[in-house]
Every structure is written in structure tokens, then in C-alpha cells.
C-alpha positions as CSV (number, residue, x, y, z in Angstrom):
1,M,0.0,0.1,0.0
2,P,1.6,3.4,-0.8
3,K,1.7,5.8,1.6
4,T,3.8,9.0,3.1
5,T,3.7,11.3,5.8
6,I,4.0,14.7,5.9
7,Q,5.1,17.1,9.0
8,T,2.8,19.3,10.6
9,D,1.4,21.1,13.6
10,Q,-1.8,21.7,11.9
11,A,-2.4,18.1,11.0
12,A,-6.4,18.1,12.2
13,R,-7.6,21.8,10.7
14,I,-5.4,20.1,7.2
15,A,-7.1,17.1,7.3
16,K,-10.3,18.3,7.9
17,R,-10.1,21.0,4.9
18,L,-9.2,18.8,2.9
19,T,-11.8,16.2,3.1
20,N,-14.5,18.6,3.5
21,H,-13.1,20.5,0.1
22,F,-12.9,16.7,-1.2
23,K,-16.6,16.2,0.0
24,H,-18.4,18.5,-3.0
25,K,-16.8,15.8,-5.5
26,V,-16.5,12.1,-3.9
27,A,-17.5,10.4,-0.6
28,V,-15.9,11.4,2.2
29,T,-16.3,9.4,6.0
30,E,-14.9,10.6,9.1
31,T,-13.2,8.0,11.1
32,D,-12.3,7.3,14.7
33,T,-9.1,8.4,13.6
34,G,-9.5,10.4,10.2
35,Y,-10.7,10.4,7.3
36,F,-11.8,7.7,4.2
37,V,-11.9,9.1,0.6
38,N,-13.4,7.1,-2.1
39,M,-11.5,8.4,-5.1
40,A,-11.7,7.3,-8.8
41,G,-10.4,4.2,-8.7
42,A,-8.3,4.0,-4.8
43,D,-9.3,4.7,-1.5
44,V,-7.0,7.1,0.5
45,T,-6.9,7.4,4.0
46,F,-5.7,10.7,5.9
47,T,-4.9,9.9,9.1
48,P,-3.9,13.2,11.8
49,T,-2.1,13.4,14.5
50,D,-0.9,16.1,16.8
51,S,2.3,16.4,14.3
52,E,1.8,14.4,11.3
53,I,-0.9,13.6,8.5
54,H,-0.4,9.9,7.3
55,I,-1.7,9.3,4.1
56,E,-2.1,6.0,2.1
57,Y,-4.3,4.8,-0.4
58,V,-5.4,0.7,-2.0
59,R,-6.6,0.2,-5.6
60,N,-10.1,0.3,-5.8
61,E,-11.2,-1.2,-9.2
62,S,-14.8,-0.7,-8.3
63,T,-14.7,2.6,-8.1
64,D,-12.7,3.2,-11.6
65,S,-14.2,6.7,-13.7
66,P,-15.0,6.2,-17.5
67,E,-14.2,9.5,-17.9
68,R,-10.9,9.6,-15.7
69,P,-9.1,5.9,-15.6
70,Y,-6.8,5.0,-13.0
71,D,-3.5,7.0,-13.1
72,E,-1.1,6.5,-9.9
73,E,0.8,10.2,-11.3
74,R,-2.6,11.7,-11.2
75,L,-3.8,10.5,-7.9
76,R,-0.8,11.5,-6.0
77,F,-0.6,14.5,-8.0
78,V,-4.6,15.6,-7.2
79,I,-3.5,14.5,-3.1
80,T,-0.2,16.5,-2.5
81,D,-2.2,19.5,-4.9
82,H,-4.9,19.4,-2.9
83,L,-3.3,19.2,0.4
84,D,-0.8,21.7,-0.2
85,R,-3.0,24.1,-1.5
86,M,-5.5,23.5,1.6
87,A,-2.6,24.2,4.2
88,G,-1.1,26.9,2.3
89,E,2.3,25.6,1.9
90,T,4.7,23.0,0.2
91,F,4.8,19.7,1.5
92,E,7.6,17.3,0.8
93,Y,6.1,14.1,-0.1
94,H,8.4,10.6,-0.4
95,W,5.9,7.8,-0.8
96,S,7.2,4.6,-0.2
97,E,5.3,1.1,-0.7
């Protein structure tokens, strides 16, 4: 499962703002530990702590969109671009499996 972690002392606020933004286009579920987002072709989990946001995703073929086929590079761009914009800063992302 691809994952990354960003360091921020505003993790909860940024994760909430990001998922509220995503709610306008995709299904978002708030969990006890964070947020679960059903994006086209993948399920993404955002887990904020006091000083970090853990992000991971898993491919989900059942959510593929004919208008926008699954593209892992695009998925990562959407996640990182939106997160940076919601935070008002640019983070470094180091994805691992």
C-alpha cells in the first residue's frame, strides 16, 4: 500500500479542510482516527496526529471512472496538490510501498 507522511503542527485542521473540500466531488467518511476518501480508482486514508498527517491509498477498481481512468501519478498529484493548497504551504512527499 503506497503511503507517505507529512510533518505539520496543524494536521487535524488541514485534514479536515481537505476532506471537506473533497466532499463536494467524492464520498468521504470520517472515522475515529481520520478520514476515508473514495476517489476514482483508489481509496485514500488521511490520519492526522498532533504533528503529522499519514496518507495511504489502495487501488479500488470498483470506483474506476470511465471519464477519468485510474492513473497513479495523477492520484498522487491530486492528493499532494490539494493538501498543499489547503495548508497554504508546500510539503515534501516521499512515497513508499
